[in-house]
N, C-alpha and C positions, 0 to 999 in steps of 0.2 A: 364383521355383525355388528347389527344397530342393536340399541340399546333395549328395543324388546324385543326382536327375535332373540336375540340375549336371555333376560327377564323368562320368555316363553321355554328355552331350553334349558334355566337354570331350573325351575321351577315346576315341570311337565305340566297338562291340563289332568282337571276331572272335572267332572257331568254330577257328582253326587257330593254332601260334603266331608271332610275327612278332618281326622285332626294332626295339625304338621306335629314333627316333635319335639316345640315346644309346646303343644298337649292344646293346643288354636284352634277353634277351627277353621278353616279353607276353603273355599270353592275355587273353582275357571282353574287359573294361572295363580296360584297362590294368593289369591282375593282374601287376607284379613276378613275374617266376617266376625268375631267378637270372643271373650272365656265366657261362654257357654251362652252367649246367647247370640238371636243372629240375627246380621244388623247389614242393609246394601242401601245405597242413596236411591237418589229420585233418578237421577240419571240411568242406571245398571235401571233399576226397575223396570223402565221404558224400553228397553233394551231389548228384557227378556219376555217386555211384552211384547212388543216388536214379534219377536222369535215365537211366541205361543199362537200371536196369532196368524202366521204366515203357517204354522203346521196346521191350527185350528183351518185355514182355506185351503192348504191344500189336503185334510180330509172331504173336503168338502167337495173339492175337484172329484176326489176317487166317486163322490157319490152318482156322478149323471148326470144332476139336478141341473138343469139349465134355467136357471130365473135370476132376475130382474135385480138390479143391485143393490134395491132395496131389502128383496128378500134373500137373497144369497146374506147377504149381512145378517138377519136375523138368525140364520142360518149358521152362520160364519158363528156368530156369540150362542148359541145351544151347544154346538161343538164344542166352545171355548169353552162353555162351562159345565158339560156336560164330559166329555171326550167325544171320538167319535161312534163309539159300538152304544152309548148313551144316547146321543140324537137318534141311530140310528133303530132304539128300544121304542121310539115314539114312533110305531109301527102306523096308527092310520093316520098319525101328522103326515110321516114320511108319504105312505101312497095317497093323499088331499095334494101332496105338492106334486104327486109325480102326474096328475091325470087331472092340475089344472086348479085347485079348488081347492084357493085359498079361504075360502069363510071355514070348510071343514077342517081345514090343519089348523084355523088358528082358533078354536074350537077344542081341539083335541089336546094344543099345546096348557090351554087354560081347564081343560079338565086331566090334568097328568098329577103326580104327585109335585113337582114343581109350582104349578101351576097356584095349588093349593096353600104349598106353606111360602112360592114368593108372589104372592099375588100380584103386587106395584110391579117390581120387573116385568113377570110372561106377560101383564096386561098389555106393557106399554111395547112388549115386542110383536105380543098377536096381534094390534094396532097396526103395527106396522107390517104384519104378514097380510093382514086384509088389503089394507090399501094400497100398497106398493109404493 
């Protein structure tokens, strides 16, 4: 058994933070997160982001939408941001996407709570939705 395999076997795996016997916060395969604080490296954050993007892309695929890459990426970002159920809660937007009405989809994105509260981010996404 190599070092990595042995560490995995000895540490066990947890998808959620837990306190190890010494009282420190730990996650994954015994990854030390700190004593009362939660820190991760940029490398780990990038790996987590890749996993989250993968999950959002899987959610997008489950919708059955067939959009160009730019509009697909907008949907994936919305799913990343709001979760799949949150994205599907943009009912008028999703209906417009299903019919290929990207202008209405963009309008509905802006006419949402997120559109009102996160104007800059949603404006950028809405423009991407319009133009493809």
